[in-house]
N, C-alpha and C positions, 0 to 999 in steps of 0.2 A: 774804193769805190766811191764815191760818194753821194748821198740823196739830193734832190733837189729840195728847194723850201716848200714846194706843196707835196710832198710826201708826208703821210699822215704815220703816226706812229704804229699801225699796224703793219703797211708797207715796209717800214724800216726792220719792222721785228721778220718779215718775209723775205725781203734781201739777205740777213743773217742767217738765215735757215737754210735759205739757199747757197750761199757761200759756202757754210756747214757740210751741207752734202754734197758740193762739189770736192772741198778736202777730203773728205771720207772716201768717196769715188777714187780720189786718185793715190789715196793711199792702200785701198784694198788695189788695185789694179797694180802697185809697185809691191805689194804683200806676192800676190800671184805670179809674180812673174821672176821672185827671187823663189818661190817655192817652186816651179818651173825650170827654173836656171840651177839648183841646186839637185834635181833629181834629175836630170841631165846628168850631168856631171858624176854622179854618182852611179849611172849606168856606164856612160862609158870610158870610165876611169879603167886602163889597164892593170889586167891583173899578174902577181909576179909569184915565181912559183917562190921565190926567196924569203917571202913576207910571215911572219907568225900568224897564225891561225888568232892569237889573240888579238892582234891590230886591226885584222879585217873585223872580227865581233864587234871591237871598239869604234869603228868605224859605221857601221854598219849602227848600230846603235845610237852613233850620233846624230847622223843623217834622220835616222826614225824620229826622234827624238826632237827636232829641229821642224821636220814637216807637221809635226804634231802641233808645236806651238804655234806654227804659223798659222794650219789649218783652224786651230782654237780661235786665232786672233782675228783670221778673217771674217768666222761665224759673230764674234762680236762686233765688227764694226756691220755687217750686214744689217744686224739686229740692230744696233744703233739707229742706222739708217733708216731702216721702216719704223721706230718709233720718231724718228723727228717727222717722216712723211705724214703719218697718221697724224700728230698734233696739229701738222700745220694744215690738211685737209679740215680737222676739225675747227680750227678756231677761222678760216676761210669761210666754211659752209653756213655754222647757223647763224650769223648777223644776216649774210646774203638773203638767206633763206627766210627767215622774219622779213627782213626789208622787202623781199618778191613778192610772201604772202600779204603785206598791207596795201601795197600797191596795188595786188588785185581785189582787196577788199574796197581800197578806194576808185579804184575805176567801175568797179559793179558799183556803187553806192553814187557815182556820179551820173553813170551810162543809166540808171533808174529813174535819178532824180530828173533829166532830160527826158528819158520818154514821158514818164507821169506830166511834165511842166506842155508838152505837144499831146496829149493825148486826154478823152476824159476823165472828169473825178470820179465817175461812177464805173467806169473799167478796172476790176482789181487783179494783181499776177495770178499769173496760175495756182502760184502755191496758197493763199487765201482762198480759202472756202466762206461762202455768203451761209447767213443763220439760216435760209431755206435747208440749202444743202444739206446742213448739219443735221435738222431737223428731221430730213428725209431720211439719213442714215442713220439717227437712231432711232427711228419708225422700223426699219427696216432689221436693225436688231433685235427691238423688243418683239417684232414680231415671230421671227428665228428663234428664239428663248424663250418664248412665252409657252407654257406649259400647254399639252393637247387634251382635250378638253372630254372626258371620258365621254362613251356612248349610253344611252337610257339601259339595253341591255347589258353592259358592264356595270351600271350601278347595280341593278337587280341582283348580279349575279355575285357581286359583293357584300351586298347586303343581305342574304337571303344565305352570306358563307358555304355557297356552292351547294344549298339542300336541292334535294333531287325530290321530294314528296312536300305538295304546301297544300294544307286544308283551309278553307275561309267562308264565313258567314256573308250572306248577302245582304242583309237588311243592313244599312248606316254604312258598309262597304264597299257593295258592288251597285246596289238600286238607291235611289234616292229617297226610297221609304224607309222606316224604320222600327213599324211594327206591323204584326200579322193581319190587325184589321183594315190597314191602309191596304194591303194584297188584294183583301175582298175587292178594292175597286179599280186600283190600277198597279202598275209596275211598272216605274222608267229605270232606264240604265245610266248610270251616270257619264257623261260624255270625258268628261277629266279623267276618269280611270280606265276607260281604256287602253290606253297606249301602253299603261304599264301592265296591266293584265294582259294584254297579247303577249309581253315581252317574258312574262313568270309560262305561260301555256307553251314557250318557244324549247325552255329546256327543263320546264320540272314538269312531274306528273300531278295537275290540278284537280282538287274536289271543293264543288262550291256545295252549298250547305244550308237550310232553311225550314225552319219551327212555319206551319202553314196551318191554315183553318178547314181549310174544305179544297178538295180538287180544282177547283177552280182558280183559285190562287195560286195552285202549282203551274198549271195551263197557261196563265199570264205571265208567268214568270219565265217559261220556258218561252215564249214568244218576244219576248221584249228583249231574251239572251239572245234568241236567233236573228231579229231585225237589227241587233246593232254589230252583227256581223261577228260573236264571239266563235259560232259554233263553225264558220268557214275559214273566218280567217287563221283563227288561233286551232291549237292541237286540241282543244275541250271540246269534247262529245257529251252527246244530252244524257246518257248512263251515269255521267259522273257529277250528274246533278241531283243531290240528295235530299228530300223532305223527312219530316217529322214531325213530331204533333205535339210534344214536349222539350223541354231545356233539358233536360237529360238525356232524350234519344240524340241530339246533336252531340253533346260530351259523350255519346257512347260511343256514334263513329267515330269519332276525332280516334280514341283511343283502340280501338279497332285496325283502325289506317294506322296507326303510327306515322304520323308524320314528323318530316323536320323543322317544319313552322306550321303553326295554327295561329287563323287571324279571326278574332272576335273584338264584338263589343257589350257584352257583358263579363264584368269584372266577377263574378260568382264563376263562371264558365274557365276564367284563366286563371283563379286560384287553385279548382281544381285539377287541374290538367297541369300546373306548373311543375308536378312531381313526374310526370309521365312524358310529357313532350320537349325535345330539346329544346327548341326556341319557340316564342309567341311574341304575338304584337296586337299591343289593346288599344284599338280606335277609339277615339274618345274626344268627343268637342272641349271637354275643358281640361286641363292640366293635371293631371293622376298623379301620384308619388310611386314609384317601382316597387310593386310588392316582391319580387324576385330577382336576381340577377341575370337570368333568363327570359325576364320578359320586359318587352321595350314598349315604348307608346308612342303615340301619335294622332292628331286631329285627323286624320285621312291618310288613307294606304298612297295615294299618289305623294304627299309630299312627305312620308317615310323614306318615298324612293328620289324626293328630290325634284321630279317631274313638272311639278308647279312653283 
């Protein structure tokens, strides 16, 4: 069978494999027909009583061996045909598949270019995101993964290490005044410390104490605390506001109450109580050196808790 002048080498190979497949198919059909013919002859041959048993056994063995050889040849021929078909399919599939993929890409690019020529240059394809969309998406991701800011109550509990009892001096910490002499004239509660003070009273047993020179000073302090809402909004009661006439008296109050935390402005009191109190906070406008491992320092109570 001759091939045309326009046939490519690949087509010639295909025709050659096709002819080989037809030849193998013919051989297989002949082999199966011979096998069936021998099997029928073996079954229909009349049996004679005079034949020897040895001849019957030889004949049976001969036919069985011929059938086995025919079956093995048939299996080999089928396997060869299968290999030829698979090889041909692989040869024909890979180039044509790549050509189809290239044609699809070329068609897609040409269609996109045609659409772009007839549409506005500002219109972007669906796959392309504008910078504004990217920035909005990034903002959403940043907000989602941004750590949650703890509340003031959580900060207070963390700073106090879950301490349940706190003692605190009034002058220079809760009050604007810094000396007992000033309390003889007035008493003013710091507005910036109120929020922290109320958070402490929510979960701590708080005691306030101060040195005063007269009874009028005590009244002024209690009135200032009441007007600030300390007794109504928080858990503080007037009985937990203690007054003394000496610095040693305040130190004695602290040791008797055995708090988890004591807050003071006097460095001498801080040093005296360092051996007896678990934690202390030294409130001082100026930076001071840490005198003990259990003593902390801050310019103010609210700054220690980070509320300002």
